[in-house]
C-alpha positions in Angstrom: 12.8 -8.1 6.1 8.5 -8.3 6.5 5.8 -7.9 4.4 3.0 -5.3 4.8 -0.7 -5.8 4.9 -3.5 -3.4 3.8 -4.6 -3.8 7.7 -1.6 -2.6 9.4 -0.6 1.2 9.8 2.1 2.9 7.7 3.8 4.0 10.8 3.4 0.7 12.7 5.1 -0.8 9.9 7.9 2.0 8.8 9.8 2.4 12.4 13.0 0.8 10.6 12.7 2.9 7.2 12.5 6.6 7.0 9.5 8.0 4.6 9.9 11.7 3.8 6.3 12.5 3.4 4.7 13.0 1.3 4.6 9.4 -0.1 2.0 7.9 -1.3 1.7 3.7 -0.8 -0.7 1.6 -2.3 -0.9 -2.0 -1.8 -4.5 -3.1 -2.0 -4.1 -6.1 -3.9 -0.5 -6.7 -3.6 2.9 -7.5 -1.2 4.5 -4.9 -0.3 7.9 -6.2 1.3 10.7 -3.0 2.7 14.2 -4.1 4.1 15.6 -2.7 7.1 16.4 1.3 7.2 15.2 1.9 3.5 15.2 5.8 2.4 11.7 7.2 0.5 12.2 10.1 -0.4 9.5 12.7 -0.6 6.2 12.8 -3.5 7.5 8.8 -4.4 5.0 6.9 -5.4 5.1 2.8 -4.6 1.9 1.2 -6.1 2.4 -2.6 -5.5 -0.5 -4.9 -7.2 1.8 -8.3 -7.2 4.6 -8.2 -5.6 6.9 -4.9 -4.7 10.0 -5.9 -2.6 12.9 -3.6 -1.7 15.9 -4.5 -0.1 17.8 -3.4 3.0 19.6 0.1 3.0 17.9 1.3 -0.5 17.6 4.6 -1.1 15.0 6.3 -2.9 15.2 9.9 -4.2 12.4 12.6 -4.6 9.6 11.5 -6.8 10.4 8.3 -7.6 7.5 6.1 -8.7 7.2 2.2 -8.5 4.5 0.9 -10.1 4.2 -3.3 -10.4 1.1 -2.5 -13.1 -0.1 -0.8 -16.1 -4.0 -0.4 -16.9 -6.3 -2.1 -19.6 -6.2 0.2 -22.6 -8.9 -2.5 -24.9 -11.0 -1.3 -22.7 -11.3 2.3 -23.0 -14.5 2.8 -20.7 -12.8 2.0 -18.3 -9.1 3.2 -18.3 -9.3 2.6 -13.8 -9.0 -1.6 -15.0 -6.1 -3.0 -14.1 -4.1 -4.4 -16.5 -0.9 -7.4 -16.9 0.6 -7.3 -13.6 4.6 -8.3 -12.8 6.6 -8.6 -9.9 9.2 -5.9 -9.2 12.7 -6.4 -6.7 15.3 -4.4 -5.9 18.4 -5.4 -4.0 20.3 -4.2 -1.5 21.7 -0.8 -1.4 20.2 0.8 -4.0 20.3 3.9 -5.1 17.6 5.5 -7.2 18.1 8.9 -8.5 15.1 11.3 -8.1 11.9 11.3 -10.3 13.0 7.8 -11.7 9.9 5.5 -12.5 10.4 1.3 -12.5 8.1 -0.6 -13.8 6.8 -4.4 -13.9 8.6 -7.2 -14.4 12.0 -5.4 -13.4 14.7 -6.7 -11.3 17.6 -5.0 -9.8 20.6 -6.6 -8.5 22.3 -5.5 -5.2 24.3 -2.1 -5.2 22.4 -1.0 -8.5 22.5 3.2 -9.4 19.4 4.6 -11.2 20.3 7.9 -12.7 17.9 10.5 -12.0 14.9 10.5 -14.4 15.5 6.9 -15.9 12.5 4.8 -16.9 13.4 1.2 -15.9 11.9 -0.9 -18.0 14.2 -4.0 -17.9 16.2 -6.1 -15.4 19.5 -5.7 -14.8 22.6 -7.4 -12.5 24.3 -6.3 -9.2 26.5 -3.2 -9.3 24.8 -1.8 -12.5 25.1 1.2 -13.3 21.9 2.7 -15.5 20.4 5.6 -16.4 17.9 6.8 -20.0 14.7 6.4 -21.4 14.8 3.6 -21.5 17.1 2.6 -19.1 20.7 1.2 -20.5 23.6 -0.2 -18.8 26.3 2.5 -18.6 29.2 0.5 -16.2 29.2 -1.4 -13.7 30.6 -0.8 -9.6 33.7 -1.6 -8.7 
């Protein structure tokens, strides 16, 4: 797994991943680590202000948002100001369903499945099958 820095080009970095354009990827202040054979579906957003790690073989369906920060709502005139940040770690061979949202501070263990449209606000162990808003454990994979 390699780190991508803001000075690298996307095409240089993603030689071992499949990125279905258009995809919005921003890592201006953070670190983004993408494993081998990761698939990112079209219309997905990955925004790293802290640290986002996506493990080998993970499949990210269309429209997924992975965002490791929120906005400072105390200063209403400056809504663009970044608030709290916390790293996100997505394990190896996870499957993230269409239009799911993964928020700051989440760790998903290896082999997790996230149902389409889920909002993941907390961490889950490996082989968890989760869904809902907020996401809840449905069962464990065997």
